[in-house]
N, CA, C and O atoms as a Tripos MOL2 file, in Angstrom:
@<TRIPOS>MOLECULE
protein
  272   271    68     0     0
PROTEIN
NO_CHARGES

@<TRIPOS>ATOM
      1 N           0.8260   -1.1900    0.0000 N.3       1 MET1
      2 CA          0.0000    0.0000    0.0000 C.3       1 MET1
      3 C           0.8720    1.2560    0.0000 C.2       1 MET1
      4 O           0.6180    2.1920   -0.7580 O.2       1 MET1
      5 N           1.8920    1.2720    0.8460 N.am      2 LYS2
      6 CA          2.7680    2.4280    0.9340 C.3       2 LYS2
      7 C           3.5350    2.6240   -0.3770 C.2       2 LYS2
      8 O           3.7430    3.7580   -0.8090 O.2       2 LYS2
      9 N           3.9550    1.5270   -1.0070 N.am      3 LYS3
     10 CA          4.6890    1.5980   -2.2670 C.3       3 LYS3
     11 C           3.7990    2.2090   -3.3590 C.2       3 LYS3
     12 O           4.2750    2.9960   -4.1780 O.2       3 LYS3
     13 N           2.5240    1.8520   -3.3680 N.am      4 THR4
     14 CA          1.5820    2.4030   -4.3480 C.3       4 THR4
     15 C           1.4340    3.9070   -4.1490 C.2       4 THR4
     16 O           1.3800    4.6570   -5.1240 O.2       4 THR4
     17 N           1.3670    4.3510   -2.9090 N.am      5 GLU5
     18 CA          1.2610    5.7800   -2.6250 C.3       5 GLU5
     19 C           2.5200    6.5200   -3.0790 C.2       5 GLU5
     20 O           2.4390    7.6260   -3.6130 O.2       5 GLU5
     21 N           3.6710    5.9060   -2.8640 N.am      6 GLU6
     22 CA          4.9270    6.5180   -3.3120 C.3       6 GLU6
     23 C           4.9610    6.6540   -4.8280 C.2       6 GLU6
     24 O           5.3800    7.6800   -5.3640 O.2       6 GLU6
     25 N           4.5130    5.6040   -5.5100 N.am      7 ILE7
     26 CA          4.4910    5.6390   -6.9730 C.3       7 ILE7
     27 C           3.5410    6.7380   -7.4500 C.2       7 ILE7
     28 O           3.8720    7.4900   -8.3670 O.2       7 ILE7
     29 N           2.3740    6.8320   -6.8400 N.am      8 ALA8
     30 CA          1.4080    7.8660   -7.2230 C.3       8 ALA8
     31 C           1.9770    9.2560   -6.9750 C.2       8 ALA8
     32 O           1.8110   10.1500   -7.8050 O.2       8 ALA8
     33 N           2.6380    9.4440   -5.8570 N.am      9 GLU9
     34 CA          3.2530   10.7410   -5.5350 C.3       9 GLU9
     35 C           4.3660   11.0750   -6.5340 C.2       9 GLU9
     36 O           4.4900   12.2160   -6.9770 O.2       9 GLU9
     37 N           5.1630   10.0750   -6.8770 N.am     10 ASN10
     38 CA          6.2280   10.2840   -7.8550 C.3      10 ASN10
     39 C           5.6560   10.6560   -9.2230 C.2      10 ASN10
     40 O           6.2160   11.5010   -9.9220 O.2      10 ASN10
     41 N           4.5600   10.0360   -9.6000 N.am     11 GLN11
     42 CA          3.9260   10.3560  -10.8820 C.3      11 GLN11
     43 C           3.3920   11.7880  -10.8830 C.2      11 GLN11
     44 O           3.4910   12.4910  -11.8880 O.2      11 GLN11
     45 N           2.8280   12.2150   -9.7560 N.am     12 LYS12
     46 CA          2.3490   13.5960   -9.6470 C.3      12 LYS12
     47 C           3.5150   14.5760   -9.7550 C.2      12 LYS12
     48 O           3.4220   15.6110  -10.4160 O.2      12 LYS12
     49 N           4.6080   14.2240   -9.0920 N.am     13 THR13
     50 CA          5.7930   15.0800   -9.1340 C.3      13 THR13
     51 C           6.3370   15.1780  -10.5550 C.2      13 THR13
     52 O           6.6900   16.2650  -11.0130 O.2      13 THR13
     53 N           6.4030   14.0480  -11.2490 N.am     14 LEU14
     54 CA          6.8860   14.0440  -12.6300 C.3      14 LEU14
     55 C           5.9750   14.8650  -13.5400 C.2      14 LEU14
     56 O           6.4520   15.6060  -14.3990 O.2      14 LEU14
     57 N           4.6790   14.7330  -13.3500 N.am     15 ALA15
     58 CA          3.7350   15.4990  -14.1630 C.3      15 ALA15
     59 C           3.9220   16.9900  -13.9150 C.2      15 ALA15
     60 O           3.8910   17.7890  -14.8500 O.2      15 ALA15
     61 N           4.1160   17.3590  -12.6590 N.am     16 SER16
     62 CA          4.3390   18.7650  -12.3180 C.3      16 SER16
     63 C           5.6270   19.2770  -12.9410 C.2      16 SER16
     64 O           5.6670   20.3840  -13.4770 O.2      16 SER16
     65 N           6.6750   18.4760  -12.8700 N.am     17 LEU17
     66 CA          7.9550   18.8800  -13.4610 C.3      17 LEU17
     67 C           7.8510   18.9970  -14.9830 C.2      17 LEU17
     68 O           8.4450   19.8970  -15.5770 O.2      17 LEU17
     69 N           7.1070   18.0990  -15.6100 N.am     18 ASP18
     70 CA          6.9080   18.1740  -17.0570 C.3      18 ASP18
     71 C           6.2060   19.4720  -17.4440 C.2      18 ASP18
     72 O           6.5610   20.1050  -18.4380 O.2      18 ASP18
     73 N           5.2140   19.8610  -16.6560 N.am     19 LYS19
     74 CA          4.5040   21.1170  -16.9240 C.3      19 LYS19
     75 C           5.4480   22.3090  -16.7830 C.2      19 LYS19
     76 O           5.4040   23.2420  -17.5840 O.2      19 LYS19
     77 N           6.2920   22.2710  -15.7690 N.am     20 ARG20
     78 CA          7.2400   23.3720  -15.5560 C.3      20 ARG20
     79 C           8.2530   23.4510  -16.6960 C.2      20 ARG20
     80 O           8.5910   24.5410  -17.1560 O.2      20 ARG20
     81 N           8.7300   22.3060  -17.1440 N.am     21 VAL21
     82 CA          9.6780   22.2830  -18.2630 C.3      21 VAL21
     83 C           9.0160   22.8540  -19.5070 C.2      21 VAL21
     84 O           9.6280   23.6410  -20.2290 O.2      21 VAL21
     85 N           7.7800   22.4690  -19.7620 N.am     22 GLU22
     86 CA          7.0520   22.9750  -20.9280 C.3      22 GLU22
     87 C           6.8540   24.4860  -20.8250 C.2      22 GLU22
     88 O           6.9930   25.2020  -21.8170 O.2      22 GLU22
     89 N           6.5320   24.9660  -19.6360 N.am     23 ALA23
     90 CA          6.3530   26.4120  -19.4320 C.3      23 ALA23
     91 C           7.6640   27.1540  -19.6780 C.2      23 ALA23
     92 O           7.6640   28.2290  -20.2770 O.2      23 ALA23
     93 N           8.7760   26.5880  -19.2220 N.am     24 HIS24
     94 CA         10.0840   27.2150  -19.4410 C.3      24 HIS24
     95 C          10.4350   27.2540  -20.9280 C.2      24 HIS24
     96 O          11.0140   28.2280  -21.4100 O.2      24 HIS24
     97 N          10.0860   26.2080  -21.6400 N.am     25 LYS25
     98 CA         10.3370   26.1810  -23.0850 C.3      25 LYS25
     99 C           9.5250   27.2760  -23.7850 C.2      25 LYS25
    100 O          10.0410   27.9760  -24.6560 O.2      25 LYS25
    101 N           8.2650   27.4180  -23.4030 N.am     26 GLU26
    102 CA          7.4170   28.4520  -23.9990 C.3      26 GLU26
    103 C           7.9700   29.8460  -23.6930 C.2      26 GLU26
    104 O           8.0420   30.6990  -24.5770 O.2      26 GLU26
    105 N           8.3580   30.0690  -22.4380 N.am     27 LEU27
    106 CA          8.9270   31.3650  -22.0670 C.3      27 LEU27
    107 C          10.2140   31.6430  -22.8270 C.2      27 LEU27
    108 O          10.4650   32.7750  -23.2390 O.2      27 LEU27
    109 N          11.0150   30.6280  -23.0110 N.am     28 SER28
    110 CA         12.2540   30.7980  -23.7610 C.3      28 SER28
    111 C          11.9610   31.2520  -25.1880 C.2      28 SER28
    112 O          12.6390   32.1340  -25.7150 O.2      28 SER28
    113 N          10.9650   30.6560  -25.8020 N.am     29 GLY29
    114 CA         10.5740   31.0580  -27.1500 C.3      29 GLY29
    115 C          10.0660   32.4870  -27.1930 C.2      29 GLY29
    116 O          10.4020   33.2450  -28.1020 O.2      29 GLY29
    117 N           9.2600   32.8520  -26.2120 N.am     30 ILE30
    118 CA          8.7140   34.2110  -26.1560 C.3      30 ILE30
    119 C           9.8230   35.2230  -25.9290 C.2      30 ILE30
    120 O           9.8510   36.2660  -26.5830 O.2      30 ILE30
    121 N          10.7350   34.9320  -25.0150 N.am     31 TYR31
    122 CA         11.8500   35.8500  -24.7670 C.3      31 TYR31
    123 C          12.7300   35.9940  -26.0110 C.2      31 TYR31
    124 O          13.2350   37.0800  -26.2980 O.2      31 TYR31
    125 N          12.9090   34.9010  -26.7410 N.am     32 GLY32
    126 CA         13.6580   34.9700  -27.9900 C.3      32 GLY32
    127 C          13.0060   35.9030  -28.9880 C.2      32 GLY32
    128 O          13.6870   36.6660  -29.6730 O.2      32 GLY32
    129 N          11.6680   35.8440  -29.0710 N.am     33 GLN33
    130 CA         10.9390   36.7500  -29.9670 C.3      33 GLN33
    131 C          11.0850   38.1870  -29.5060 C.2      33 GLN33
    132 O          11.2540   39.0870  -30.3290 O.2      33 GLN33
    133 N          11.0230   38.4150  -28.2000 N.am     34 TRP34
    134 CA         11.1800   39.7700  -27.6690 C.3      34 TRP34
    135 C          12.5630   40.3170  -27.9970 C.2      34 TRP34
    136 O          12.7020   41.4840  -28.3640 O.2      34 TRP34
    137 N          13.5730   39.4850  -27.8660 N.am     35 ILE35
    138 CA         14.9350   39.9190  -28.1750 C.3      35 ILE35
    139 C          15.0330   40.3200  -29.6460 C.2      35 ILE35
    140 O          15.6700   41.3190  -29.9790 O.2      35 ILE35
    141 N          14.4000   39.5410  -30.5240 N.am     36 ASP36
    142 CA         14.4030   39.8850  -31.9450 C.3      36 ASP36
    143 C          13.7220   41.2280  -32.1920 C.2      36 ASP36
    144 O          14.2020   42.0340  -32.9890 O.2      36 ASP36
    145 N          12.6090   41.4650  -31.5120 N.am     37 ILE37
    146 CA         11.8730   42.7240  -31.6750 C.3      37 ILE37
    147 C          12.7060   43.8980  -31.1740 C.2      37 ILE37
    148 O          12.7940   44.9270  -31.8450 O.2      37 ILE37
    149 N          13.3110   43.7530  -30.0130 N.am     38 VAL38
    150 CA         14.1270   44.8380  -29.4490 C.3      38 VAL38
    151 C          15.3290   45.1170  -30.3440 C.2      38 VAL38
    152 O          15.6900   46.2750  -30.5570 O.2      38 VAL38
    153 N          15.9460   44.0710  -30.8660 N.am     39 THR39
    154 CA         17.0830   44.2540  -31.7660 C.3      39 THR39
    155 C          16.6600   45.0200  -33.0110 C.2      39 THR39
    156 O          17.3810   45.9080  -33.4680 O.2      39 THR39
    157 N          15.5000   44.6860  -33.5610 N.am     40 MET40
    158 CA         15.0120   45.3860  -34.7490 C.3      40 MET40
    159 C          14.7040   46.8500  -34.4270 C.2      40 MET40
    160 O          14.9800   47.7320  -35.2410 O.2      40 MET40
    161 N          14.1400   47.1110  -33.2580 N.am     41 GLN41
    162 CA         13.8520   48.4950  -32.8700 C.3      41 GLN41
    163 C          15.1440   49.2880  -32.6770 C.2      41 GLN41
    164 O          15.2140   50.4620  -33.0410 O.2      41 GLN41
    165 N          16.1530   48.6560  -32.1130 N.am     42 GLN42
    166 CA         17.4430   49.3320  -31.9390 C.3      42 GLN42
    167 C          18.0590   49.6570  -33.2930 C.2      42 GLN42
    168 O          18.5910   50.7500  -33.4880 O.2      42 GLN42
    169 N          17.9910   48.7150  -34.2270 N.am     43 TRP43
    170 CA         18.5340   48.9440  -35.5580 C.3      43 TRP43
    171 C          17.7810   50.0810  -36.2480 C.2      43 TRP43
    172 O          18.3940   50.9220  -36.9060 O.2      43 TRP43
    173 N          16.4600   50.1090  -36.1000 N.am     44 THR44
    174 CA         15.6560   51.1660  -36.7020 C.3      44 THR44
    175 C          16.0380   52.5270  -36.1180 C.2      44 THR44
    176 O          16.1790   53.4970  -36.8610 O.2      44 THR44
    177 N          16.2040   52.6080  -34.8140 N.am     45 ALA45
    178 CA         16.5870   53.8670  -34.1740 C.3      45 ALA45
    179 C          17.9720   54.3080  -34.6490 C.2      45 ALA45
    180 O          18.1860   55.4900  -34.9200 O.2      45 ALA45
    181 N          18.9020   53.3780  -34.7490 N.am     46 PHE46
    182 CA         20.2460   53.6880  -35.2360 C.3      46 PHE46
    183 C          20.1860   54.1960  -36.6790 C.2      46 PHE46
    184 O          20.8390   55.1790  -37.0260 O.2      46 PHE46
    185 N          19.4050   53.5220  -37.5020 N.am     47 HIS47
    186 CA         19.2770   53.9110  -38.9020 C.3      47 HIS47
    187 C          18.6850   55.3170  -39.0310 C.2      47 HIS47
    188 O          19.1540   56.1190  -39.8390 O.2      47 HIS47
    189 N          17.6680   55.6100  -38.2430 N.am     48 ARG48
    190 CA         17.0650   56.9460  -38.2720 C.3      48 ARG48
    191 C          18.0620   58.0050  -37.8060 C.2      48 ARG48
    192 O          18.1160   59.1030  -38.3600 O.2      48 ARG48
    193 N          18.8400   57.6740  -36.7980 N.am     49 GLY49
    194 CA         19.8440   58.6170  -36.3070 C.3      49 GLY49
    195 C          20.8940   58.9150  -37.3640 C.2      49 GLY49
    196 O          21.2470   60.0730  -37.5870 O.2      49 GLY49
    197 N          21.3870   57.8800  -38.0100 N.am     50 ILE50
    198 CA         22.3890   58.0630  -39.0690 C.3      50 ILE50
    199 C          21.7920   58.8550  -40.2230 C.2      50 ILE50
    200 O          22.4560   59.7280  -40.7840 O.2      50 ILE50
    201 N          20.5540   58.5630  -40.5810 N.am     51 THR51
    202 CA         19.8860   59.3070  -41.6550 C.3      51 THR51
    203 C          19.7800   60.7840  -41.2960 C.2      51 THR51
    204 O          20.0330   61.6440  -42.1390 O.2      51 THR51
    205 N          19.4120   61.0850  -40.0640 N.am     52 GLY52
    206 CA         19.3170   62.4780  -39.6200 C.3      52 GLY52
    207 C          20.6540   63.1960  -39.7000 C.2      52 GLY52
    208 O          20.7300   64.3400  -40.1470 O.2      52 GLY52
    209 N          21.7010   62.5210  -39.2670 N.am     53 VAL53
    210 CA         23.0430   63.1160  -39.3200 C.3      53 VAL53
    211 C          23.4430   63.3780  -40.7690 C.2      53 VAL53
    212 O          23.9970   64.4330  -41.0780 O.2      53 VAL53
    213 N          23.1680   62.4350  -41.6490 N.am     54 LEU54
    214 CA         23.5070   62.6200  -43.0650 C.3      54 LEU54
    215 C          22.7290   63.7670  -43.6950 C.2      54 LEU54
    216 O          23.2740   64.5020  -44.5190 O.2      54 LEU54
    217 N          21.4740   63.9300  -43.3240 N.am     55 ILE55
    218 CA         20.6790   65.0480  -43.8380 C.3      55 ILE55
    219 C          21.2750   66.3680  -43.3650 C.2      55 ILE55
    220 O          21.4100   67.3080  -44.1480 O.2      55 ILE55
    221 N          21.6260   66.4400  -42.1030 N.am     56 ILE56
    222 CA         22.2320   67.6730  -41.5710 C.3      56 ILE56
    223 C          23.5510   67.9720  -42.2720 C.2      56 ILE56
    224 O          23.8170   69.1210  -42.6240 O.2      56 ILE56
    225 N          24.3780   66.9550  -42.4790 N.am     57 LEU57
    226 CA         25.6460   67.1540  -43.1940 C.3      57 LEU57
    227 C          25.4040   67.6040  -44.6370 C.2      57 LEU57
    228 O          26.1310   68.4510  -45.1560 O.2      57 LEU57
    229 N          24.4000   67.0470  -45.2690 N.am     58 GLY58
    230 CA         24.0640   67.4600  -46.6310 C.3      58 GLY58
    231 C          23.6400   68.9110  -46.6880 C.2      58 GLY58
    232 O          24.0700   69.6530  -47.5710 O.2      58 GLY58
    233 N          22.8000   69.3210  -45.7520 N.am     59 ILE59
    234 CA         22.3680   70.7170  -45.6940 C.3      59 ILE59
    235 C          23.5610   71.6250  -45.4380 C.2      59 ILE59
    236 O          23.6760   72.6870  -46.0490 O.2      59 ILE59
    237 N          24.4510   71.2130  -44.5350 N.am     60 ALA60
    238 CA         25.6410   72.0170  -44.2420 C.3      60 ALA60
    239 C          26.5370   72.1410  -45.4700 C.2      60 ALA60
    240 O          27.0880   73.2130  -45.7190 O.2      60 ALA60
    241 N          26.6910   71.0790  -46.2320 N.am     61 LEU61
    242 CA         27.5060   71.1360  -47.4410 C.3      61 LEU61
    243 C          26.8850   72.0440  -48.5000 C.2      61 LEU61
    244 O          27.5910   72.7920  -49.1760 O.2      61 LEU61
    245 N          25.5670   71.9770  -48.6390 N.am     62 VAL62
    246 CA         24.8850   72.8590  -49.5950 C.3      62 VAL62
    247 C          25.0360   74.3020  -49.1560 C.2      62 VAL62
    248 O          25.2990   75.1760  -49.9820 O.2      62 VAL62
    249 N          24.8730   74.5630  -47.8710 N.am     63 ALA63
    250 CA         25.0270   75.9240  -47.3480 C.3      63 ALA63
    251 C          26.4610   76.4240  -47.5640 C.2      63 ALA63
    252 O          26.6770   77.5790  -47.9310 O.2      63 ALA63
    253 N          27.4260   75.5440  -47.3310 N.am     64 LEU64
    254 CA         28.8380   75.9220  -47.5370 C.3      64 LEU64
    255 C          29.1070   76.2150  -49.0170 C.2      64 LEU64
    256 O          29.8340   77.1510  -49.3500 O.2      64 LEU64
    257 N          28.5170   75.4090  -49.8950 N.am     65 PHE65
    258 CA         28.6990   75.5960  -51.3240 C.3      65 PHE65
    259 C          28.1520   76.9690  -51.7710 C.2      65 PHE65
    260 O          28.8000   77.6930  -52.5280 O.2      65 PHE65
    261 N          26.9500   77.3030  -51.2850 N.am     66 PHE66
    262 CA         26.3400   78.5720  -51.7130 C.3      66 PHE66
    263 C          26.9160   79.7840  -50.9980 C.2      66 PHE66
    264 O          26.7550   80.9100  -51.4700 O.2      66 PHE66
    265 N          27.5810   79.5780  -49.8760 N.am     67 SER67
    266 CA         28.1510   80.7240  -49.1670 C.3      67 SER67
    267 C          29.4830   81.1530  -49.7670 C.2      67 SER67
    268 O          29.9450   82.2650  -49.5120 O.2      67 SER67
    269 N          30.1020   80.2870  -50.5590 N.am     68 THR68
    270 CA         31.4130   80.6680  -51.1290 C.3      68 THR68
    271 C          31.3120   81.2300  -52.5080 C.2      68 THR68
    272 O          32.3270   81.5900  -53.1040 O.2      68 THR68
@<TRIPOS>BOND
     1     1     2 1
     2     2     3 1
     3     3     4 2
     4     3     5 am
     5     5     6 1
     6     6     7 1
     7     7     8 2
     8     7     9 am
     9     9    10 1
    10    10    11 1
    11    11    12 2
    12    11    13 am
    13    13    14 1
    14    14    15 1
    15    15    16 2
    16    15    17 am
    17    17    18 1
    18    18    19 1
    19    19    20 2
    20    19    21 am
    21    21    22 1
    22    22    23 1
    23    23    24 2
    24    23    25 am
    25    25    26 1
    26    26    27 1
    27    27    28 2
    28    27    29 am
    29    29    30 1
    30    30    31 1
    31    31    32 2
    32    31    33 am
    33    33    34 1
    34    34    35 1
    35    35    36 2
    36    35    37 am
    37    37    38 1
    38    38    39 1
    39    39    40 2
    40    39    41 am
    41    41    42 1
    42    42    43 1
    43    43    44 2
    44    43    45 am
    45    45    46 1
    46    46    47 1
    47    47    48 2
    48    47    49 am
    49    49    50 1
    50    50    51 1
    51    51    52 2
    52    51    53 am
    53    53    54 1
    54    54    55 1
    55    55    56 2
    56    55    57 am
    57    57    58 1
    58    58    59 1
    59    59    60 2
    60    59    61 am
    61    61    62 1
    62    62    63 1
    63    63    64 2
    64    63    65 am
    65    65    66 1
    66    66    67 1
    67    67    68 2
    68    67    69 am
    69    69    70 1
    70    70    71 1
    71    71    72 2
    72    71    73 am
    73    73    74 1
    74    74    75 1
    75    75    76 2
    76    75    77 am
    77    77    78 1
    78    78    79 1
    79    79    80 2
    80    79    81 am
    81    81    82 1
    82    82    83 1
    83    83    84 2
    84    83    85 am
    85    85    86 1
    86    86    87 1
    87    87    88 2
    88    87    89 am
    89    89    90 1
    90    90    91 1
    91    91    92 2
    92    91    93 am
    93    93    94 1
    94    94    95 1
    95    95    96 2
    96    95    97 am
    97    97    98 1
    98    98    99 1
    99    99   100 2
   100    99   101 am
   101   101   102 1
   102   102   103 1
   103   103   104 2
   104   103   105 am
   105   105   106 1
   106   106   107 1
   107   107   108 2
   108   107   109 am
   109   109   110 1
   110   110   111 1
   111   111   112 2
   112   111   113 am
   113   113   114 1
   114   114   115 1
   115   115   116 2
   116   115   117 am
   117   117   118 1
   118   118   119 1
   119   119   120 2
   120   119   121 am
   121   121   122 1
   122   122   123 1
   123   123   124 2
   124   123   125 am
   125   125   126 1
   126   126   127 1
   127   127   128 2
   128   127   129 am
   129   129   130 1
   130   130   131 1
   131   131   132 2
   132   131   133 am
   133   133   134 1
   134   134   135 1
   135   135   136 2
   136   135   137 am
   137   137   138 1
   138   138   139 1
   139   139   140 2
   140   139   141 am
   141   141   142 1
   142   142   143 1
   143   143   144 2
   144   143   145 am
   145   145   146 1
   146   146   147 1
   147   147   148 2
   148   147   149 am
   149   149   150 1
   150   150   151 1
   151   151   152 2
   152   151   153 am
   153   153   154 1
   154   154   155 1
   155   155   156 2
   156   155   157 am
   157   157   158 1
   158   158   159 1
   159   159   160 2
   160   159   161 am
   161   161   162 1
   162   162   163 1
   163   163   164 2
   164   163   165 am
   165   165   166 1
   166   166   167 1
   167   167   168 2
   168   167   169 am
   169   169   170 1
   170   170   171 1
   171   171   172 2
   172   171   173 am
   173   173   174 1
   174   174   175 1
   175   175   176 2
   176   175   177 am
   177   177   178 1
   178   178   179 1
   179   179   180 2
   180   179   181 am
   181   181   182 1
   182   182   183 1
   183   183   184 2
   184   183   185 am
   185   185   186 1
   186   186   187 1
   187   187   188 2
   188   187   189 am
   189   189   190 1
   190   190   191 1
   191   191   192 2
   192   191   193 am
   193   193   194 1
   194   194   195 1
   195   195   196 2
   196   195   197 am
   197   197   198 1
   198   198   199 1
   199   199   200 2
   200   199   201 am
   201   201   202 1
   202   202   203 1
   203   203   204 2
   204   203   205 am
   205   205   206 1
   206   206   207 1
   207   207   208 2
   208   207   209 am
   209   209   210 1
   210   210   211 1
   211   211   212 2
   212   211   213 am
   213   213   214 1
   214   214   215 1
   215   215   216 2
   216   215   217 am
   217   217   218 1
   218   218   219 1
   219   219   220 2
   220   219   221 am
   221   221   222 1
   222   222   223 1
   223   223   224 2
   224   223   225 am
   225   225   226 1
   226   226   227 1
   227   227   228 2
   228   227   229 am
   229   229   230 1
   230   230   231 1
   231   231   232 2
   232   231   233 am
   233   233   234 1
   234   234   235 1
   235   235   236 2
   236   235   237 am
   237   237   238 1
   238   238   239 1
   239   239   240 2
   240   239   241 am
   241   241   242 1
   242   242   243 1
   243   243   244 2
   244   243   245 am
   245   245   246 1
   246   246   247 1
   247   247   248 2
   248   247   249 am
   249   249   250 1
   250   250   251 1
   251   251   252 2
   252   251   253 am
   253   253   254 1
   254   254   255 1
   255   255   256 2
   256   255   257 am
   257   257   258 1
   258   258   259 1
   259   259   260 2
   260   259   261 am
   261   261   262 1
   262   262   263 1
   263   263   264 2
   264   263   265 am
   265   265   266 1
   266   266   267 1
   267   267   268 2
   268   267   269 am
   269   269   270 1
   270   270   271 1
   271   271   272 2
@<TRIPOS>SUBSTRUCTURE
     1 MET1         2 RESIDUE 1 A MET
     2 LYS2         6 RESIDUE 1 A LYS
     3 LYS3        10 RESIDUE 1 A LYS
     4 THR4        14 RESIDUE 1 A THR
     5 GLU5        18 RESIDUE 1 A GLU
     6 GLU6        22 RESIDUE 1 A GLU
     7 ILE7        26 RESIDUE 1 A ILE
     8 ALA8        30 RESIDUE 1 A ALA
     9 GLU9        34 RESIDUE 1 A GLU
    10 ASN10       38 RESIDUE 1 A ASN
    11 GLN11       42 RESIDUE 1 A GLN
    12 LYS12       46 RESIDUE 1 A LYS
    13 THR13       50 RESIDUE 1 A THR
    14 LEU14       54 RESIDUE 1 A LEU
    15 ALA15       58 RESIDUE 1 A ALA
    16 SER16       62 RESIDUE 1 A SER
    17 LEU17       66 RESIDUE 1 A LEU
    18 ASP18       70 RESIDUE 1 A ASP
    19 LYS19       74 RESIDUE 1 A LYS
    20 ARG20       78 RESIDUE 1 A ARG
    21 VAL21       82 RESIDUE 1 A VAL
    22 GLU22       86 RESIDUE 1 A GLU
    23 ALA23       90 RESIDUE 1 A ALA
    24 HIS24       94 RESIDUE 1 A HIS
    25 LYS25       98 RESIDUE 1 A LYS
    26 GLU26      102 RESIDUE 1 A GLU
    27 LEU27      106 RESIDUE 1 A LEU
    28 SER28      110 RESIDUE 1 A SER
    29 GLY29      114 RESIDUE 1 A GLY
    30 ILE30      118 RESIDUE 1 A ILE
    31 TYR31      122 RESIDUE 1 A TYR
    32 GLY32      126 RESIDUE 1 A GLY
    33 GLN33      130 RESIDUE 1 A GLN
    34 TRP34      134 RESIDUE 1 A TRP
    35 ILE35      138 RESIDUE 1 A ILE
    36 ASP36      142 RESIDUE 1 A ASP
    37 ILE37      146 RESIDUE 1 A ILE
    38 VAL38      150 RESIDUE 1 A VAL
    39 THR39      154 RESIDUE 1 A THR
    40 MET40      158 RESIDUE 1 A MET
    41 GLN41      162 RESIDUE 1 A GLN
    42 GLN42      166 RESIDUE 1 A GLN
    43 TRP43      170 RESIDUE 1 A TRP
    44 THR44      174 RESIDUE 1 A THR
    45 ALA45      178 RESIDUE 1 A ALA
    46 PHE46      182 RESIDUE 1 A PHE
    47 HIS47      186 RESIDUE 1 A HIS
    48 ARG48      190 RESIDUE 1 A ARG
    49 GLY49      194 RESIDUE 1 A GLY
    50 ILE50      198 RESIDUE 1 A ILE
    51 THR51      202 RESIDUE 1 A THR
    52 GLY52      206 RESIDUE 1 A GLY
    53 VAL53      210 RESIDUE 1 A VAL
    54 LEU54      214 RESIDUE 1 A LEU
    55 ILE55      218 RESIDUE 1 A ILE
    56 ILE56      222 RESIDUE 1 A ILE
    57 LEU57      226 RESIDUE 1 A LEU
    58 GLY58      230 RESIDUE 1 A GLY
    59 ILE59      234 RESIDUE 1 A ILE
    60 ALA60      238 RESIDUE 1 A ALA
    61 LEU61      242 RESIDUE 1 A LEU
    62 VAL62      246 RESIDUE 1 A VAL
    63 ALA63      250 RESIDUE 1 A ALA
    64 LEU64      254 RESIDUE 1 A LEU
    65 PHE65      258 RESIDUE 1 A PHE
    66 PHE66      262 RESIDUE 1 A PHE
    67 SER67      266 RESIDUE 1 A SER
    68 THR68      270 RESIDUE 1 A THR
């Protein structure tokens, strides 16, 4: 009788651990997607910044050209 209870308890523990492992796998996938999104947003911000700097440099060069 005691052995049967131990087996049942072990099965419950294994089922609980399986659920936790599955949850960790899902979270890992979600965090991976978030990292991809953040990386893309960082690249977009960098690209916009570089574009802004290039526009300002272009305007400065045109102004320098017409001032001479």
